[in-house]
C-alpha positions as MATLAB code, in Angstrom:
seq = 'MPTSPPAAGRLSSSTRTSVRNYDKSVHSPTFEMQLPSVVSLKTFVKPSTHPAFTRFNVFLRDRFACQYCGARDDLTFDHLIPRSRGGTTTWVNVIAACSPCNLKKGSMTIEEAHMFPAQMPFQPTVHHLHRNGRMFPPNYLHESWLDYLYWDTELEP';
ca = [
       0.099   -0.247   -0.408;
       0.861    4.011   -1.217;
       1.934    5.935    1.693;
       0.289    8.894    1.589;
       0.980   12.478    0.367;
       2.576   14.623    1.598;
      -0.812   17.363    1.037;
      -3.073   14.459    3.389;
      -3.064   17.203    5.717;
      -2.709   17.428    8.974;
      -2.390   14.105    9.926;
       0.152   13.089    7.819;
       1.083    9.601    7.900;
       4.404   11.468    9.939;
       2.219   13.367   12.802;
      -0.042    9.420   13.174;
       0.068    6.342   12.899;
      -2.911    3.791   11.733;
      -3.986    1.838   14.648;
      -7.114    0.095   12.723;
      -9.105    0.645    9.525;
     -12.026    0.106    7.218;
     -12.431   -3.063    5.685;
     -12.813   -0.142    2.105;
      -9.675    2.022    0.476;
      -9.736    4.680   -0.675;
      -8.020    6.452   -4.450;
      -7.368    8.385   -6.967;
      -5.748    7.977   -9.877;
      -2.275    7.985   -8.927;
      -2.740    6.878   -4.897;
      -4.464    4.064   -3.022;
      -4.493    3.072    0.321;
      -7.218    1.942    3.512;
      -9.019    4.345    4.830;
      -7.794    4.741    8.791;
     -10.451    4.070   11.694;
      -8.453    4.894   14.207;
      -5.736    6.308   14.927;
      -2.492    6.603   17.266;
      -1.330   10.992   17.310;
       2.610   10.415   17.420;
       2.808   14.376   18.572;
       0.158   15.789   20.944;
      -3.083   18.139   19.093;
      -4.783   20.496   21.122;
      -7.914   20.164   20.405;
      -9.590   23.292   19.976;
     -11.684   25.191   22.986;
     -14.511   26.286   20.281;
     -16.013   23.728   18.069;
     -16.710   24.557   14.557;
     -19.963   25.855   13.267;
     -20.937   22.919   11.607;
     -24.547   21.228   10.436;
     -23.156   17.640   12.392;
     -22.721   20.012   15.588;
     -25.843   21.581   15.728;
     -27.448   18.536   15.402;
     -25.740   17.043   18.241;
     -26.362   20.184   20.720;
     -29.463   19.672   19.821;
     -29.568   16.388   20.428;
     -30.343   14.990   16.856;
     -33.923   16.285   17.304;
     -36.492   19.329   16.413;
     -36.748   21.879   19.074;
     -39.922   22.836   18.251;
     -41.741   19.069   18.616;
     -38.809   16.873   18.892;
     -39.200   14.402   16.008;
     -35.795   13.641   15.021;
     -36.100   12.680   11.576;
     -35.571   15.253    8.246;
     -33.858   18.076    9.726;
     -33.411   20.882    8.532;
     -31.395   24.780   10.513;
     -34.104   27.195   11.828;
     -33.214   30.175   11.976;
     -34.899   31.967   15.319;
     -34.449   35.179   13.380;
     -34.797   34.702    9.931;
     -32.439   35.774    6.969;
     -34.704   37.145    5.372;
     -34.922   39.571    8.181;
     -31.259   40.123    8.759;
     -31.012   37.196   10.924;
     -27.340   35.603   11.146;
     -26.153   31.649   11.243;
     -24.212   31.551   13.818;
     -24.160   29.051   16.841;
     -27.390   31.864   18.719;
     -29.826   31.797   15.912;
     -29.432   28.422   14.488;
     -31.501   25.874   16.224;
     -32.006   21.755   14.192;
     -35.931   21.779   13.762;
     -37.646   19.225   11.262;
     -38.867   20.142    7.404;
     -42.294   20.423    8.834;
     -41.850   23.398   12.542;
     -39.090   25.103    9.127;
     -42.682   25.073    6.967;
     -44.425   26.235    9.183;
     -42.653   28.842   10.851;
     -41.772   30.008    7.702;
     -40.438   33.440    7.850;
     -41.915   34.499   10.707;
     -39.568   34.954   14.185;
     -40.853   32.804   16.180;
     -42.885   35.063   18.492;
     -45.214   35.452   15.347;
     -45.743   31.931   14.570;
     -45.950   30.888   18.533;
     -43.562   28.400   18.157;
     -41.132   27.930   21.001;
     -38.275   25.628   20.697;
     -37.628   23.582   23.742;
     -33.687   24.541   24.229;
     -32.764   27.905   23.209;
     -29.848   27.984   20.995;
     -26.346   28.999   22.267;
     -22.827   28.244   21.282;
     -21.129   24.750   22.811;
     -18.009   24.170   25.023;
     -16.148   21.134   23.518;
     -17.244   19.204   26.332;
     -21.820   19.368   25.686;
     -20.856   18.065   22.121;
     -18.720   15.074   23.706;
     -20.770   15.186   26.892;
     -24.243   14.821   24.228;
     -21.880   12.578   21.638;
     -21.905    9.479   24.735;
     -26.166    9.263   24.803;
     -25.869    7.874   21.708;
     -25.860    4.126   21.677;
     -22.328    2.885   20.690;
     -24.478    0.575   17.734;
     -24.310    4.264   16.193;
     -19.830    2.909   15.961;
     -17.767    1.340   13.139;
     -16.923   -1.644   16.452;
     -13.114   -0.796   15.726;
     -13.491    1.619   17.605;
     -15.446    0.371   20.832;
     -11.960   -0.927   21.726;
     -10.908    2.406   22.171;
     -14.109    4.569   23.306;
     -15.521    4.847   26.580;
     -13.062    4.536   28.774;
     -15.393    5.216   31.745;
     -18.058    2.032   31.323;
     -17.388   -1.127   33.611;
     -14.847   -3.511   32.197;
     -16.610   -7.280   32.570;
     -14.549   -9.289   34.903;
];
């Protein structure tokens, strides 16, 4: 298997070692490698204290549930102050909402729509997102991760 090219980014082979791999490979016309499942960093990479604003992180903050009705399917972003009224796409203005609730609210404010979220939006910490991530059952994780996660669970004799 060829080594990863220098352009592979921050986690190139000089900064990490693959501990476990998925069964699949990724490739380009000139390069192929097994997709790492678990990596061991050779040097400490200080984690960010402020998580990136991404769709996944918003859904994780909101526990993958519509903040209006609690539905878990067909999630979208909803802007509390609609973009058409100057609202921004930021941690403090966006929540997870199912499509039916998002369509019902439309370009109204929460007061005009009489739709109030179970939790008002906020900028989470990395710790908050990690805590929420632990609420999801282990079957959401690839089996190769299980030996490296959940160190706080009781071990079998």
